[in-house]
N, C-alpha and C positions, 0 to 999 in steps of 0.2 A: 288780772291780765296785765302784763308789763307793758309800759308805754314805750314804744320804739323812738329814741332820740336820734338815731342816724339819719342822715339826709341822702346818703346814697347807699347802694346795695353792696354789701360785703360778698365776695364770691368765695366759696368753700375751697380753700387750696389744700388744706389737711396733708401738708408736707414737712418733712424735716428741714431744719435750717439752722443757721448759727447766729447770734448776736454778739457783736463786740461792743461792750460798754465803756464809755469814758467818763469816769467818775472820780472826783477828788484827787486829781494827778494820777491816777492809776488806770489801768485797763484790764477789764476781765472780760473772758469769752464764756459764753453760755450755748449748750446745746439745747435746742428747742423744737417745737412743733407749731407751726403756724397753722390755725385752724381755719382763719378766714382773712381776706385782704381786700382792701379797696384803695382808691386814691386819696382817701382821708384818714385811713387809720388800718388797725389789724387786731386780731385776737390771737395771743401766743401762749402756749403752755410751757412752763419752764420746771426744771426739776428743782432748781434753787431759787430763792427769792431774789428780786432786784432791791436795790437800797431803797430805803424809805424817802424817796424823793419824788415829788410831783412831775418834774420835767427832767428828761435824760437826754444826753447825747448818745446815739447809738449808730452803729453800723450793722446793716442786714446783709446776710449772705443767703440769698434767696435759690430757689431752683433755677435752671437754665443759665448758671453762672452769672446771675445779676447780683451785683453789690450796690447798695444804696446807703448812702449817709444822710441821717435825719436826726432831727430834734423832735422828741415826742412827750406827750403828756400822759401821764397815767390815769386813766379814768376810773377803772375799777381794778381791784385785786382780790382774789378768793382762793383759799386752800381747796384743793380737790381730794376727794376721798381716796382715789388710787394713788395719790402722792403726787406733789408737784403744786404749782401754783398758775392760776389762770389769770391772764392780764387782758385788759382791753387798753389798747394804745391809740392815741390820736395823734396824727402827724401835725406839728406846728410848723416846721419847715423841712424841705427836702434839697440837699445840695445838688447843684449841677442838674443832670437830665434824669435825676431819680425818679421822679413821677412819671415820666415818659417810659422808663424802663419797666415800671410796675404796670403802667398801663398795656405795653406790650405783652407783658406775661399775662395778664388777665386776658387781652384779646385771643392771644394764641390758645389758652386753655379752653375759654368760653365762647369762641368766635359763633358757633352755631346757635347757641342759646341766646346770645346777645342780638344777632340778625333776626331770629325769629319773634322776640318780644320786645323789639325797640320802641315800639308805638305805645305800650302798655301804660306808662304813667304820663302820657301827654294829655293835655287838655285841649 
C-alpha cells in the first residue's frame, strides 16, 4: 500500500490546460491535462517531457480563464503506457493572488462536496 504524503486533498480537475515554462532563458509552451489540483500542488499529464530540473518556473493557464505564475518542485515523473508523462508538482511559491484564484476554482467546482464533508478530518 502506498503511503500518502499529501497534507491536503487534491481535487480531481481532469481538465485540459496549458503550461508556459521559463527555463534557461527560453520559454516553452506545453499542452497538458491537469488530473488533480490543490493549494499545495497538482498532477499533470504532458505529451512531452519537462526539462530534467527539480525546480521550475511556470505559468499555468487553468479553466475559467485563470492564469497563475508559480515556482514548482517536480516530486515525481513517470512515462505512461498511452504515451506522455505524468508529473506530480508541488507549489513552492505562487505569485500575486494565484493561490486565491486556485482556491476559487476549487470552491466553484466542488462547493457542494466541500460543504457536505467539512468536518470529516477535524479532531
